[in-house]
C-alpha positions as CSV (number, residue, x, y, z in Angstrom):
1,K,38.0,15.8,6.2
2,Q,38.9,18.1,3.3
3,F,40.1,15.2,1.2
4,G,36.8,13.4,1.8
5,A,35.0,16.4,0.4
6,L,37.1,16.2,-2.7
7,Q,37.0,12.4,-3.2
8,P,34.2,10.9,-1.1
9,D,34.8,7.4,-2.5
10,A,38.4,7.2,-1.4
11,A,38.9,5.1,1.7
12,R,40.5,6.9,4.7
13,L,42.5,5.3,7.4
14,V,43.7,7.0,10.6
15,L,46.8,6.0,12.5
16,S,46.8,7.5,16.0
17,G,48.3,7.0,19.4
18,E,45.9,9.5,20.9
19,A,44.3,8.2,24.1
20,D,41.7,11.0,24.3
21,I,38.3,9.3,23.6
22,D,36.6,12.6,22.8
23,A,39.3,13.3,20.1
24,L,38.8,9.9,18.6
25,I,35.0,10.3,18.5
26,R,35.4,13.7,16.8
27,T,37.7,12.1,14.2
28,I,35.2,9.4,13.4
29,N,32.3,11.9,13.1
30,E,34.2,14.5,11.1
31,T,36.3,12.3,8.7
32,H,34.0,9.2,8.4
33,I,37.1,7.0,8.4
34,Y,37.2,3.4,7.0
35,R,39.6,2.0,9.6
36,F,41.2,3.1,12.8
37,I,44.6,1.7,13.6
38,A,46.2,2.4,17.0
39,K,49.8,3.2,17.4
40,P,52.2,1.5,17.7
41,W,50.6,-0.6,14.9
42,D,51.2,-4.2,14.0
43,R,52.7,-4.6,10.6
44,I,50.4,-7.4,9.5
45,E,47.3,-5.5,10.8
46,L,48.5,-2.4,8.9
47,L,49.1,-4.2,5.6
48,S,45.8,-6.1,5.9
49,S,43.9,-2.8,6.5
50,I,45.5,-1.2,3.5
51,N,44.6,-4.1,1.4
52,Q,41.0,-4.0,2.5
53,A,40.9,-0.2,2.0
54,L,42.1,-0.6,-1.6
55,A,39.2,-3.0,-2.2
56,Y,36.8,-0.5,-0.5
57,Q,36.3,1.7,-3.6
58,Q,35.3,-1.3,-5.7
59,S,33.0,-2.5,-3.0
60,L,31.2,0.9,-3.0
61,V,30.5,0.4,-6.7
62,E,29.2,-3.1,-6.1
63,N,27.1,-1.9,-3.1
64,R,25.4,0.7,-5.4
65,R,24.7,-2.0,-7.9
66,K,23.1,-4.2,-5.3
67,A,21.1,-1.2,-4.0
68,E,19.8,-0.5,-7.5
69,V,18.8,-4.1,-7.9
70,W,16.9,-3.8,-4.6
71,R,15.1,-0.7,-5.7
72,K,14.1,-2.3,-9.0
73,N,12.8,-5.4,-7.2
74,H,11.0,-3.4,-4.5
75,P,9.4,-0.5,-6.4
76,S,7.3,0.4,-3.4
77,S,10.4,0.8,-1.2
78,Q,12.3,3.4,-3.1
79,T,15.2,5.3,-1.7
80,A,14.3,8.8,-0.6
81,T,13.5,11.4,-3.3
82,D,12.1,14.9,-3.1
83,D,8.6,13.3,-2.5
84,T,9.7,10.2,-0.5
85,P,10.5,10.4,3.2
86,Y,13.7,8.9,4.5
87,R,13.1,5.7,6.4
88,I,14.9,5.6,9.8
89,L,15.2,2.4,11.9
90,L,15.8,3.2,15.6
91,V,16.8,0.4,18.1
92,E,17.0,1.1,21.8
93,Q,15.8,-1.1,24.7
94,D,14.7,1.7,27.0
95,E,11.1,2.5,26.0
96,H,11.1,6.0,27.4
97,L,14.3,6.9,25.6
98,L,13.1,5.2,22.4
99,G,10.0,7.3,22.4
100,M,11.9,10.5,23.1
101,M,14.4,10.0,20.3
102,S,11.7,8.9,17.9
103,R,9.6,12.1,18.5
104,S,12.7,14.3,18.1
105,L,13.7,12.7,14.8
106,S,10.1,13.0,13.5
107,D,9.7,16.6,14.6
108,E,10.1,19.0,11.7
109,S,10.8,22.1,13.6
110,G,14.3,23.6,13.1
111,R,15.3,20.7,10.8
112,E,14.9,22.1,7.3
113,N,17.6,24.8,7.5
114,L,20.1,22.4,9.0
115,Y,19.5,19.9,6.3
116,V,19.9,22.4,3.5
117,A,23.1,23.8,5.1
118,M,24.6,20.4,5.3
119,Q,23.7,19.6,1.7
120,Q,25.3,22.9,0.5
121,E,28.5,22.3,2.6
122,I,29.0,18.8,1.2
123,E,28.0,19.4,-2.4
124,P,27.5,23.2,-3.2
125,S,26.4,22.5,-6.7
126,G,23.7,20.1,-5.7
127,G,20.0,21.1,-5.6
128,A,18.3,21.4,-2.2
129,K,15.6,18.9,-1.4
130,N,13.0,18.6,1.3
131,F,13.7,16.6,4.4
132,R,11.0,14.3,5.5
133,C,11.4,11.0,7.5
134,T,9.5,8.2,9.1
135,V,10.9,6.4,12.1
136,E,10.4,2.7,12.9
137,T,11.2,1.8,16.5
138,F,12.4,-1.5,18.0
139,R,13.6,-2.6,21.4
140,T,15.5,-5.7,20.3
141,A,18.1,-6.3,17.6
142,H,16.4,-9.4,16.3
143,A,13.1,-7.5,15.7
144,A,14.9,-4.8,13.8
145,L,16.8,-7.3,11.7
146,A,13.6,-9.2,10.9
147,H,12.0,-5.9,9.8
148,A,14.9,-5.1,7.6
149,Q,14.6,-8.3,5.7
150,T,11.4,-7.0,4.0
151,A,11.6,-3.2,4.4
152,H,14.2,-0.8,3.0
153,C,15.7,1.7,5.3
154,D,18.0,4.7,4.7
155,L,19.5,5.0,8.2
156,V,19.9,2.6,11.1
157,I,20.5,4.1,14.6
158,A,21.3,1.5,17.3
159,A,22.3,1.6,21.0
160,Q,25.4,-0.3,21.8
161,K,23.7,-2.1,24.7
162,L,20.7,-4.2,23.5
163,P,19.0,-7.0,25.4
164,D,19.7,-9.7,22.7
165,M,22.7,-8.5,20.8
166,D,25.5,-6.0,20.9
167,G,24.6,-2.9,18.9
168,I,27.9,-3.1,16.9
169,A,27.1,-6.7,15.9
170,M,23.6,-5.7,14.9
171,L,24.9,-2.9,12.7
172,S,27.4,-5.2,11.2
173,K,24.6,-7.6,10.2
174,M,22.6,-4.6,8.9
175,R,25.6,-3.6,6.7
176,Q,25.4,-7.0,5.0
177,M,21.6,-6.8,4.5
178,Q,21.3,-3.2,3.4
179,P,24.7,-1.9,2.3
180,D,23.4,1.5,1.2
181,A,21.9,2.3,4.6
182,A,23.8,4.8,6.8
183,R,24.6,3.6,10.3
184,I,24.9,5.4,13.7
185,L,25.9,3.9,17.0
186,L,24.7,5.3,20.3
187,S,26.9,4.6,23.3
188,S,26.8,6.0,26.8
189,D,30.4,4.9,27.6
190,P,32.5,4.2,24.5
191,D,36.0,2.9,24.9
192,K,38.9,2.6,22.5
193,A,38.1,-1.1,21.7
194,A,34.5,-0.3,21.0
195,L,35.4,2.6,18.7
196,S,37.7,0.4,16.8
197,Q,35.2,-2.4,16.5
198,A,32.4,0.0,15.4
199,I,34.5,1.3,12.6
200,N,36.2,-1.8,11.5
201,E,33.3,-4.3,11.7
202,A,30.1,-2.2,11.4
203,E,31.6,0.7,9.4
204,V,29.5,3.2,11.3
205,Q,29.3,6.8,10.0
206,N,28.8,8.4,13.4
207,L,29.2,7.5,17.0
208,L,27.2,9.5,19.5
209,P,28.2,9.3,23.2
210,L,24.9,10.3,24.7
211,H,25.6,10.7,28.4
212,W,22.3,10.5,30.3
213,S,20.9,8.4,33.1
214,S,17.3,7.5,33.6
215,Y,17.1,10.4,36.1
216,D,18.5,12.8,33.6
217,M,16.1,11.7,30.9
218,R,13.1,12.6,33.1
219,T,14.4,15.7,34.9
220,D,17.2,17.5,33.1
221,V,15.6,19.4,30.3
222,R,18.8,21.0,29.1
223,R,20.6,17.6,28.9
224,Q,17.7,16.2,27.0
225,A,17.6,19.0,24.5
226,W,21.4,18.9,23.9
227,N,21.4,15.1,23.4
228,L,18.4,15.2,21.1
229,Y,19.9,18.0,19.1
230,Q,23.1,16.0,18.6
231,L,21.0,13.0,17.5
232,K,19.1,15.0,14.9
233,T,22.3,16.6,13.6
234,A,24.0,13.3,13.3
235,A,21.0,11.7,11.5
236,I,20.8,14.5,9.0
237,G,24.5,14.5,8.4
238,A,24.6,10.7,7.9
239,L,21.7,10.8,5.4
240,T,23.2,13.7,3.5
241,L,26.5,11.8,3.1
242,R,24.7,8.7,2.2
243,D,22.9,10.5,-0.6
244,L,26.2,11.8,-1.9
245,R,27.8,8.3,-1.9
246,T,24.8,6.5,-3.5
247,R,24.1,9.2,-6.1
248,H,27.6,9.2,-7.7
């Protein structure tokens, strides 16, 4: 985590035999690793991952070049500035949960101080900017991907379980379409294989294990508040890190 603050473009790999899913999720969210390799590792897998990681820094530069070309060709779809809201694309099949999350992300209360604090933590010398966002919601992966073909987005948040496509596969496609957009995966029951796939294929910046059932969503106010707070914190953190990477 400290190395990432010093050199954010450097690719980071984690080798771990830790079976604790909570610990692995914390590692993903705090270090934003490029690859996760389980111990005992396979030699070919390790060498392949290192080779890909060494190419990662160059791909960052190329991704920024593509993003700049996109912005020049789509002047009305500029990346967020002080006067431009972030564009968040949210994909979840449950209509009630989709509306709840969308309203939470759009709600400005209690968000400004958190955003400024994250900016200062990541880049103390950077100037603070206002946080504003618009949220586009979709219940299927194909609808979200079709929208992304013509509209720029800064952050994509997708549930792992979607009616027409796995959320990890959708985020992987989104990474190819809009390489400068941050990506967050929502999963109610992540396992080690899903974590590895989310990092290695979709390169997600955060994985949120939102544990709530349909009953919880409608009756447990404290569970709702905590999950929505985690969502908002993750979204602001992902956007702040995205700004740091695309700015340099």
